[in-house]
C-alpha positions in Angstrom: -111.9 25.4 -57.5 -115.5 24.4 -58.3 -118.0 24.4 -61.0 -121.8 24.4 -60.8 -124.0 21.7 -62.1 -127.8 21.1 -62.2 -128.0 19.8 -58.6 -125.1 20.8 -56.4 -122.1 23.1 -56.4 -119.0 21.2 -55.4 -116.0 23.1 -54.0 -112.5 21.6 -53.9 -109.5 23.4 -52.4 -106.0 22.2 -53.2 -103.5 22.8 -50.5 -99.9 22.0 -51.4 -98.0 19.9 -48.8 -94.6 20.5 -50.4 -93.0 23.2 -52.5 -92.7 20.8 -55.5 -96.5 20.4 -55.4 -96.4 16.6 -55.8 -98.8 15.9 -52.9 -102.1 17.6 -52.3 -105.0 17.5 -49.9 -108.6 18.5 -50.8 -111.1 20.7 -48.9 -114.7 20.4 -50.1 -118.1 21.7 -49.4 -121.4 21.8 -51.3 -124.2 24.3 -51.9 -127.4 24.2 -53.8 -127.7 26.3 -57.0 -130.1 28.8 -55.5 -127.8 29.7 -52.7 -125.4 32.6 -52.8 -122.1 30.9 -53.3 -120.1 34.0 -52.6 -121.7 34.5 -49.2 -121.0 30.8 -48.4 -117.4 31.2 -49.4 -117.1 34.2 -47.2 -118.5 32.2 -44.3 -116.0 29.5 -45.0 -113.2 32.1 -45.2 -114.1 33.3 -41.7 -114.5 29.8 -40.3 -111.3 28.4 -41.7 -109.0 31.2 -40.4 -109.2 34.2 -42.8 -108.0 32.8 -46.1 -107.6 35.2 -49.0 -110.7 35.3 -51.2 -109.7 34.9 -54.8 -111.2 36.1 -58.0 -114.1 34.9 -60.2 -113.3 33.9 -63.8 -114.7 31.5 -66.4 -117.5 30.4 -64.1 -115.0 29.2 -61.5 -114.2 30.6 -58.0 -110.9 30.3 -56.3 -109.9 30.4 -52.7 -106.3 30.7 -51.5 -105.6 29.6 -47.9 -102.4 30.3 -45.9 -101.0 26.9 -45.1 -99.4 27.0 -41.6 -98.6 23.3 -41.0 -99.7 20.1 -42.7 -99.0 16.7 -41.2 -97.9 14.3 -43.9 -98.9 10.6 -43.9 -97.8 8.3 -46.7 -100.1 5.4 -47.3 -99.4 4.1 -50.7 -96.0 3.5 -52.3 -94.1 3.6 -49.0 -90.7 1.9 -49.6 -88.0 0.6 -47.4 -85.6 3.3 -46.2 -81.9 2.9 -45.4 -82.5 2.5 -41.7 -85.2 -0.2 -42.3 -82.9 -2.2 -44.6 -80.0 -1.9 -42.2 -82.1 -3.0 -39.3 -83.4 -6.0 -41.2 -79.9 -7.1 -42.1 -78.8 -6.7 -38.5 -81.7 -8.8 -37.2 -81.0 -11.5 -39.8 -77.3 -11.6 -38.9 -78.1 -11.5 -35.2 -80.6 -14.4 -35.4 -78.2 -16.4 -37.5 -75.5 -15.9 -35.0 -77.7 -16.8 -32.0 -79.0 -19.9 -33.8 -75.5 -21.0 -34.8 -74.1 -20.4 -31.3 -76.8 -21.9 -29.1 -77.8 -24.9 -31.3 -75.1 -27.6 -31.7 -77.1 -29.5 -34.4 -77.3 -26.5 -36.7 -75.9 -26.9 -40.2 -73.9 -23.7 -39.7 -70.6 -23.5 -37.8 -68.2 -20.6 -37.3 -64.5 -21.1 -37.7 -63.0 -19.5 -34.5 -59.3 -20.1 -35.0 -56.6 -20.0 -37.7 -55.7 -23.7 -37.3 -57.3 -24.7 -40.6 -55.7 -22.0 -42.8 -55.5 -21.7 -45.8 -58.5 -24.0 -46.3 -60.7 -22.3 -43.8 -60.0 -18.8 -42.3 -61.0 -17.4 -39.0 -64.5 -15.8 -39.3 -65.7 -18.2 -42.0 -69.3 -19.5 -41.6 -69.2 -23.1 -42.9 -72.2 -25.2 -44.0 -72.1 -28.6 -42.4 -74.1 -31.9 -42.4 -75.1 -32.7 -38.8 -74.4 -36.1 -37.3 -72.6 -37.7 -40.3 -72.3 -41.5 -40.4 -69.6 -41.7 -43.1 -66.4 -40.2 -41.8 -63.2 -40.9 -43.7 -59.6 -39.7 -43.5 -59.3 -36.3 -45.1 -62.8 -35.1 -44.1 -63.2 -31.9 -42.1 -65.4 -32.4 -39.1 -66.8 -30.4 -36.1 -66.0 -32.0 -32.8 -67.4 -31.3 -29.3 -64.5 -31.3 -26.8 -65.2 -33.0 -23.5 -64.8 -30.7 -20.4 -61.9 -32.8 -19.1 -59.9 -32.2 -22.4 -60.9 -28.5 -22.3 -59.3 -28.1 -18.9 -56.3 -30.3 -19.5 -55.3 -29.0 -22.9 -56.9 -25.5 -22.8 -59.1 -26.3 -25.8 -62.3 -24.6 -26.8 -65.7 -26.3 -26.4 -65.7 -27.0 -30.2 -63.2 -27.1 -33.0 -63.1 -27.7 -36.8 -60.2 -30.0 -37.9 -59.4 -32.5 -40.5 -59.6 -36.3 -39.9 -56.0 -37.7 -40.0 -56.8 -41.3 -39.2 -59.4 -43.6 -37.8 -58.5 -46.0 -35.0 -61.4 -48.2 -34.2 -63.9 -46.0 -32.2 -61.6 -43.1 -32.1 -60.6 -40.4 -34.6 -57.3 -38.7 -34.9 -57.6 -35.1 -36.0 -55.2 -32.3 -36.9 -55.3 -28.7 -38.1 -53.9 -27.9 -41.6 -51.8 -25.2 -39.9 -51.6 -26.1 -36.3 -50.8 -29.8 -36.6 -52.0 -33.0 -34.8 -54.3 -32.7 -31.8 -53.0 -34.1 -28.4 -56.0 -36.3 -27.9 -58.3 -38.6 -29.9 -62.0 -37.9 -30.4 -64.9 -40.3 -30.2 -67.5 -40.7 -33.0 -70.2 -39.6 -30.6 -68.4 -36.3 -30.2 -68.6 -35.5 -33.9 -71.5 -33.0 -34.5 -71.0 -32.2 -38.1 -69.1 -32.6 -41.4 -68.0 -29.8 -43.6 -69.8 -29.8 -47.0 -67.4 -27.6 -48.8 -69.6 -24.5 -48.7 -68.6 -21.4 -46.6 -69.6 -17.8 -46.2 -66.5 -15.6 -45.4 -66.6 -13.2 -42.5 -70.2 -14.0 -41.3 -68.8 -16.3 -38.6 -67.4 -13.2 -36.8 -70.9 -12.6 -35.6 -70.9 -15.9 -33.7 -67.4 -15.1 -32.4 -68.7 -11.7 -31.3 -71.6 -13.3 -29.4 -69.2 -15.5 -27.4 -68.1 -12.4 -25.4 -70.0 -10.1 -23.1 -68.5 -7.2 -25.0 -69.9 -8.5 -28.3 -73.5 -8.8 -26.9 -73.2 -5.3 -25.4 -71.9 -4.0 -28.8 -74.8 -5.5 -30.7 -77.3 -4.2 -28.2 -75.8 -0.7 -28.5 -75.9 -0.8 -32.3 -79.6 -2.0 -32.4 -80.5 0.6 -29.9 -78.8 3.2 -32.0 -80.8 2.1 -35.1 -84.0 2.5 -33.1 -83.0 6.0 -31.8 -81.9 7.1 -35.3 -85.4 6.1 -36.6 -87.5 7.4 -33.7 -85.5 10.3 -32.4 -86.7 12.9 -34.9 -90.4 12.1 -34.1 -89.6 12.3 -30.3 -87.8 15.6 -30.8 -90.7 16.9 -32.9 -93.2 15.9 -30.2 -91.0 17.5 -27.5 -90.9 20.7 -29.6 -94.7 20.7 -29.9 -95.1 20.3 -26.1 -92.6 23.1 -25.5 -94.5 25.3 -28.0 -97.8 24.6 -26.2 -96.2 25.4 -22.8 -94.8 28.6 -24.2 -98.1 29.6 -25.6 -99.8 28.9 -22.2 -97.1 31.0 -20.5 -97.7 33.8 -23.0 -101.4 33.7 -22.3 -100.8 33.6 -18.6 -98.5 36.6 -18.9 -101.1 38.5 -20.9 -103.7 37.7 -18.2 -101.3 38.9 -15.6 -100.7 42.1 -17.5 -104.4 42.6 -17.9 -105.0 42.1 -14.2 -102.1 44.5 -13.3 -103.6 47.1 -15.6 -107.0 46.6 -14.0 -105.5 46.9 -10.6 -103.8 50.2 -11.6 -107.1 51.5 -13.0 -108.8 50.6 -9.7 -106.1 52.5 -7.7 -106.5 55.6 -9.9 -110.2 55.5 -9.5 -109.9 55.1 -5.8 -107.6 58.2 -5.6 -110.1 60.2 -7.7 -112.9 59.0 -5.4 -111.0 60.1 -2.3 -110.3 63.4 -3.9 -114.0 64.0 -4.7 -114.9 62.9 -1.2 -112.5 65.5 0.2 -114.0 68.2 -2.0 -117.5 67.3 -0.9 -116.4 67.5 2.8 -114.8 70.9 2.3 -118.0 72.2 0.5 -120.0 71.0 3.5 -117.8 72.9 5.9 -118.1 76.0 3.8 -121.8 75.7 3.8 -121.9 75.5 7.6 -119.8 78.6 7.9 -122.0 80.5 5.4 -125.1 79.5 7.4 -123.4 80.8 10.6 -122.6 84.1 8.9 -126.1 84.5 7.7 -127.5 83.9 11.2 -125.1 86.6 12.6 -126.2 89.0 9.8 -129.9 88.4 10.7 -129.2 89.1 14.4 -127.3 92.3 13.5 -130.2 93.4 11.3 -132.6 92.9 14.2 -130.5 95.0 16.4 -130.3 97.8 13.8 -134.1 97.7 13.5 -134.4 98.1 17.2 -132.1 101.0 17.3 -133.9 102.7 14.4 -137.2 102.3 16.1 -135.9 103.9 19.3 -134.5 106.8 17.2 -137.9 107.3 15.5 -139.6 107.4 18.9 -137.2 110.1 20.2 -137.6 112.2 17.1 -141.4 112.1 17.4 -141.1 113.4 21.0 
């Protein structure tokens, strides 16, 4: 829709991107006041693909264009969708698990067994103070188990137990549920002390990362998020490529049909040409025969003249 002013005539065309009409794009062009606006609109109508020319009313012109496809691009006000939020949570949880699992000095530790129930449950992520200097009986500590004890007593590389007693440079530990440990730990093996704060269930991420199946599961889940987010655009691009290929095949088929039609026309013309050539040849033969008959008639006429002359001579005598 446009209005004229003293200098230029501005034309703006609203094309709805959605049925609800919330989003619009504008098409504009300008013309000087002394130009024929209707002719310019007609030129634009032809150039832009045969839109329907509207009516004139209240000093305003209207053009209505058939919208085939409009690519939408949101620039402002784009929020976080469900997939983005889920992916962000997954990344945070994954990084937390990796940091907790691979860094012994981290203030986060996962409870991997039920030996401290009911105080701590399997899957709890506890907040610890690394390298504590004040360890007393009753404290809950995190101990790194030497490899020799791991092999001998089938213990994990790290456990979370309560201090039962301190004997010089060694610490006696026990689980609230499992009872006393079969060996004493050194102070230098203590890597953290429980502060009393825990996050239930988040420690299962660390437990999951301790197995190959867990790493594979997380990889599959993260890949699934990416596919869920990107697959529609990939399928749309694939559909566009297939549509372009089909259009090219249709054009090729049309060219093939045109060439076939041209070939048929050439064959028909060739048959007509051969037919006309045969007629001309027959006419030539007929002309030769007519010429021969004419010559014979001339010879006969000469003979008749000779006979008549002889008869005239005899009659005179």
